[in-house]
N, C-alpha and C positions, 0 to 999 in steps of 0.2 A: 365491660369488657367485652362478656361475651358475644354481645351486640357485633362489634368491632370484626372480633375474630371469626365470625360465622360470615359477615360480610366478604371477608378478607378470601376465604375459602371459597364461597360462592364464585368471586372474580376469578381464580384460579382455575377453579372446574370451568366458569364460561371460557379461559382463555385456553385450555387444555382442550376442550371441546373445538372451538373455531380452529385452533392448529390443526388436530385430528381431522376435521373438514376438509381446510385446505389442504393438508398433503393429501389426503384420499382423493379428492380433485385433479392434484398434478400427479398422481401415481396412474390414474384412467387417463389421462392427456398423453403421459408419457410413455406408455405400454401403447395407445393406438399408434402414437407418430411413429413407433421404433415397427410397430405390424406394417404400416403402410408405406413407411421407407423401404425396408424388406422387399415388399411386394413389387413397388415400382422404380427400384434400382438397379440397372443394369452392368456389371462389373465389367470394365474395358479390361481385354486380354494382357497380360502380362503387365499388370499394374501393380507396382509396388506400394503398400499400404502407407497408413498416416498412423501414428501411435499419437493417444491422446493419456494424458496422466494429470490428475488434480487432488493428490490425497489429502491435502491441506486446506480444501473450501469448506468443508461443512463435516458434520456429523450425521446429524438426522437433517431433514426439510430439503429445499431446493433454494439453495443460497445464490447470491448473484454471480457470483463465479463461476459455480458450477451450474448454474444455467446458459452463461457464455460458452463454457467449453462444449457442455451436452448439445446445444444448438448448431454450433459451429460444425460439430462432427457429424449432425446430421445432414448438413449441407454438404459437407464434401462425400458423405456415401451416395447423396443424390446425384454426385458428378461424375460417378462410375468408378469411385475411387474406394478400395477397400479400406475400412477403419479396425482398429483392433483398440480395446480399452485395458490400461494396466491397473489392477485395481487391488486395492488391499484387502486380505484376508488374515485378518490378527497378525499382520506381517511387521507391525512398529511398535516396542516395547518400550516406550509408548510414540503413538504419533503426537505432533506438537498439539491439534487442538482437543486431542484427549489426554493431556496431562494435566495433574490434580496438583499445582504447587506447593499446595499446606501439606500434602501426603504423595509424594514423589512414587513412591511403591506402592501406589493403588492401581487396580487394573484398569486402563482405558475401557470406554463403553464401546468396547467392539460389536457385540450384539445391537445394540443401536443402529451403528454404523451399517454393519454389514445390512441389514435391514431396507434402509436408506439405497445401498449400492444396488443389491437387487431387484427395486423398484426402478433406480437411475439407468440400470444397462441390463434390460430383459433381451436379451441377445447372446450369441453363443459366440461372439468375438469378443470374448473377454478374456483375459492372462488373467488369474488369480495369483499375487505374490503373496507367501508365508513368511513365517519367521526360522531362518537358518544359523542355528547358535555357531560359534567359531569359538572354540575352548582357547586355541591357542592366542587369536586377538584377547580373549577375555582375559586371559592371565595377565598378557603383556601389558594391560592398560589399568588392572585391577587397584595397585598400591599408588598411581600417580597422582599430583598435586594439579590443581586447577591449571596452572601455567603450562605444566607438561601435557595436560589434557589438550589445550588449544594447539598445540605443536605435533599431535598425533598424526601420523603418515602412514598409510598401510598400502602397499604394492602400487604405489605411484598415484594413490587417492589422499589427500589433503582433509582428512576426515574431520580432525578438529577443528579447523578452521571452517568448511564448510558448514558443520551444526552449530557454530558458537551465533548467529544473527538467530535462529530458533530458539536458541538456550537463552538470549538475552528479550528477545519478545515475549515468551511465556513466563519469564521471571520479573518482565516487566522493570529492567534497568540493564545499564552499560557495564557498569562495575560489579562483577560477578563476586559472590562472597564463597571464599574458599571453604568452605562446612561440605557436613556428610549428606548434604540432601543435592546440593548443588552438583558435586561430583557423581555422586549416584546418578543424576539426571542427564550429565554432560558423558557417561561412560553408556548408560543405556543409549542415547541418541546416535552416539558413536558405531556402536555394537548393530542397532538397526539399520543405521545408513548403509553400513558393510554388509549388511545381510541383503539388503535391497539392490545396492550396486552390484553384487553377484548374479541376481537374478535379471535385473535390468540388461546386464551385458549379455548373458546368454539370448533372452528376449530379443533384444538387438541384433545381435548376430546372426541369428536365426533367420528374424524377419527382414534384414534390411530395409527399413521403412525409408520411404524418402523424406519425411520429415517427422518430428515428434513435437507434440504442443504442450505445454506444461502451463500449469498457473503460477503466476508469481515469480518463479524462479530461485527464488530466495530460501525458501523454509526448506527444510534441508532434505524432504525425501524427493522434492522437485528438483533442488538444486543438485542432488545425485544423478537424477534420472537425466539432467541436462548435461552434467560433465560427461558421464559416460556416453552420449549420443553424439557430444562433439566431440570427443577424444577417438571415436570409429569414423567421423567425418560427417556425422547426421545434421542437417542444418535442423536448427532447435527453433521452435516460437514460443513465447512469452507473452502471458496476457494478464493482464491487471485493470481495475476498475478505472475509468476515466472521470473528468471534470463534471461533466453534467449526468443527470439523473438517466440511469439505466443505459449508460454508454461504458463501451468497453476499449482500451490501448493494447493493440496487438504489436509484437516487434519480434525481429529475429537479434536484437538487442537483448539489452535487461530491462523489462519492463518496468522493475522500481526505479530505475533512473531515467526513464521517458526519454530516451535520445530521439529527437527530432530532425529532419534536415530541413532548412528554410532557403531558398535560393536568394543570392542578395539580389536579383531582378524583383523579387518578390514584393508588391503593394498594395495596400488595401484600397478596393475599389469603395466609391460612396455608399454602394449598398451595404458591402461589408461591415464599413464602420458604422453604421446606423446598426445593423445586428448586434455588434459587440458593444456598442453601448447600450444597446437594450437589455443584453445581459448585465450589463456592470450596473447599470442603476437598479438591478434585482440584487446583486451580489452586495453593493456598498451598503444596503439595508437589513442585512445579514441573513436574505432571504434564498439559500441555498442548502443543497445537501450534496454529500457525497457517501459512495457505497452506502445508499438507504440511511447514512447516519445524517441530522441535521444537528450542527454543532450552536448555533444560535437561535435557541428559542424567542429571543427578543434582542434587538440592539438598543442602548439607550445612551443620550447625550450625557456627554461629562458635565457632573452634574457641580452645583455651586461650591461645594468646599472643596473639591479639586482645583478652580481657579483661586481660591483663598491659600492654597499650599505653592501655588505658583509663584504668585506676586514678588516673593522677595528674587526670585532668579531670573539669569540674563536671559534662559533659554530652556528649550526643552527639548529631550532626546528620547525616544520610545524604545527598547529593545523585547525583540520578538524573539521567542525561543519555541523550540519543537520537543517532538515527544521522542525522549533520547533511546528507547526501546525500538522505535520502528523500523522497519527491515530498510527504509530509502538510506536511513544514516550511513550505513556503510559505503554510501557512496559520496554523502557530503565531508568524510573526515578525510581533507587533502590537506588544508593549510594547520588545523588544530586536529590533536588526536580523537577529540570527543566534544561535544557539545558543553560541557562544563570547564573544559582546560579554554574555550572561548570565551565562557562567563567569567573565569578569572581572569583573564586578559580585559575584559570589559571592568570587571570590577576595579580592577588598577587608576583605567580610565576615571572612574564614580569617584575615588578617594582622592585622585589628584585635580580635580575640577568641581571643586563645592558651589560654583558659580551657575552650573550647569544643572538641572531636574531632568534626573534620569525616570521615565516610567518603563518597571520591570513585567513584562506582560507573561503569563506561563499562557502555554498553548490548552485550550478548550478541550482537547482528547484527552486530558491529564487524569484526569476525575470521572472517564466514561464508567458509569457502571459496569462491573465486569473486566474493566481493563485498567483498574486504576494505576498509575506508575508506582513503582514503588521506589523510586529514585527520582524524586520530582523536585523542579526548579523554586517550590516550595521548602523544601530542605535543606537543598543548595543554600538559598539566601538565609535562612535560620543560623546554619552550622557557619556562613563567612562572614556573620553580626550583620548584613547588609540591610536588614529591616531597623536598624538603631540610626541608619546613616541618615541625617536630616534632608538630605538631596536624592532621597528613592522614595519612589511609590510602587510597591507592588500590588499587581493585579492579579487577582486568582484567578483559577480557570473557568470557574462558576461566574464569575463577574461580566455579565454583558455590555462593560461600556464601549462606546463606537470607537473601533482601531481606525476607522478612518477619518472622523473628525480629529482624534489624536494626532494622525499625520498630518493633516491640514494645518495645523498650530506648531509644527516641530522644525527646529532647525535642521536635522537629517534624522535616518533611521537607520538602526542596526537590527540586523537580523543573523541568522545562522542559515538555514536555508527554508526559511517557512515561503509559503506560496504568498504572503500579507508583502513581503519583499517586491515581487512583480507588480501587486496593485499598488502597491507605494509609488514605483517608478511609473507605473500609469497616472499618475495624481500629480507627476511632475518634480517628485520631491527626489531628494539625493539618498541613495539608500547605499550602505555600507555592509557587504556580504561578508561571514564569517567563514559560510562552509557551501561548497560545491550544489548548488543548485539546478533545478532543471532547466531555469532560464538562465543561465549562466553560460548555455551552450554559445548566446550570443550576446555582442554588447548590450545589457539592459542595466547594470547596476555596475557599482564598484567592487571590486573582487581583487584585494592584493592576493599576490601568490605565497608570500612569507608572514609570519607572524612579526616579525619586525616592521615588515611594510606595512601590515594591518594597522600597527602603534602607530606608526608616522601617519597614514592617512586619516585615523580617527583624530588626531592631535591637529591637522589641519584644518580638519572640519571644525572641531571645536573653536579654532579661532579665527577662522576665513569668515569674512561677512562681506557680499554674499558667497556660498558655495557654489562655483558653475558646475553644471551639469550638464554632458554632452547633449545636444538635440536628439542625436541618434538614440537615447537611451529611451526615451518615450515612444519612438516610432519602431524602436525593435520591440519593444514591450507588448504594444499593440498585436505587431504582426505574431509576435510568440504566441502570446494568448490565442488570438482569434484562430491559428494553426491547430495549437491543441485543444480548443472548443469544439472548431467545427469540420476540423480534415482529418486529425487523430483520432479523436473521439467518436468512435462508430456504434450508431444508434442499436439499441434493441427493442424499444420501447413498443412497435410494432406487434412484440411476441409477449413482453412482460409488464407485469406491476407489481406493486408492492404488495405482500401479503396480510398486511394490518395488523400485525401480532408482532413479529419478529423486525428487528432493525437489520436491514442487509438480506432479508429474504425474500422471495418472490413466490409468486404465484403465475402460471401460464397463460394468458390469455386463449380467448377460444379461435384456433385458426387451426387451417388445414396443413397437411404435409407440402401441400403446392406451394405454400407462402414461403418453405424453405428452400424453393429452389433459386438457384441464382439468376434465371431468367425471370423471376417473379419480384427477388428481394435487391435491392440495391447493397444491403447488408451482407447479408449473403454471397454477392457477387464479389464484392470486397475481400471478406475472408477468403472464401475460396482463392480466388485469385493469388492472395498472399501466401497462402499456405503450398499450394500447387504449383503455381509459376514464378514463386519468388517476388513478386510484385509487392511495391507499398502498399501498406495497410493505411492507404489515405479515402477518405469519402470523399469522391468527386460532385461538384456543386453541380 
């Protein structure tokens, strides 16, 4: 036992040294970039600044989203436009990433965060915000129930609704528990949001920036700044990670909804078709990652015991779920109030069709270390008695069976808003979607607009032989995925690489300040034009 413990200690020490080394190199590179950019930038006269804000991207180190924001801001500065950074100085009590859900009253790691902030923003153009206590608001919400906190509005800002996605995300559940810890955290998020709102309003009012750039736009600090800016008539850009490694998605819409405009006249060229097919050949083997996270360490064929179970049944229908607390879920819940309401409807269909074998697949991100869901599909299945039903097979998040092989043998596919729905459509399958997804912006899947219409469509599919899938679905799915991958995903791989230690964190490659100029970089040309000229954030081929 002693040897094992010693080895673990050595490994932790080695990882800590490597992390410190990467952070030190990043610090040196960032400092050099800021010095060089400052020395080689000429501010255009009478130019309104751009405000950058990303309090929810990291605590320490350089995360992928923090790097997107940092490099983009330097490119804007090199274009002759001043940049102001809004940065937290113990101004959130607590922030989202600094929340300890086991002990919500514990203090966030502000010292660690501030150390990184001073590294990331070694400039005088920083506006530090602090926590400003409001005794009246604090008294107003002190005794409110969970439901009442959700409806808190103060001076025209729907604070309760705006902090709810952050609360669900950090507590890893959709249905919040009305207990002391949850109410405490809800109140603290509301009070922090209001404190930030007042300071952001004052800053934006005095600066009158031409644009505000925020990460995500759904976590409560960024949501508040976005709200205040839009209320003041300021254009807001939000950004998120895109599908391909080291790519970002920037939009004047809501980044987590991934709004994409595709011209009806747009068709893939033969070269684009080959490019997409090459990507899909890797994707269908599970060889992909997003935000530095690889969900499938391996992908296995369906085993013999699966086919033994299937034999007595007429047909197979897979059911693909999502992570219910993800910030994108707010956009999905338009037909059903939430994913579990959809699953309850699916369960009614399962019970009504014993001739059909349903494969209920939990999302692989439900058990990601450090982000484990506290309201999981497995819990739902157990509570509803799903696991005892003879015509259901539950596939846990850490079972790496090939979803694509399963789709190829299925009568049709049921999804909420998972990307697998788009991929199933690409494979020619009939896809019945329960939630609004990125790809439902154009006709790619069957997406009934009421619960009753959903039930009716499912019943028709279960009885139909064969199911008729409109030919435009596959064509539109290919167009949508191609545009998402290669037009709206802006590459940063010339500047960034994995740090090799922490998932989702990066180190800067060795490049000079000139590489960030729009004249030298197509990436920065796209981003600067989008931020300063309101042009589409699209990569030109």
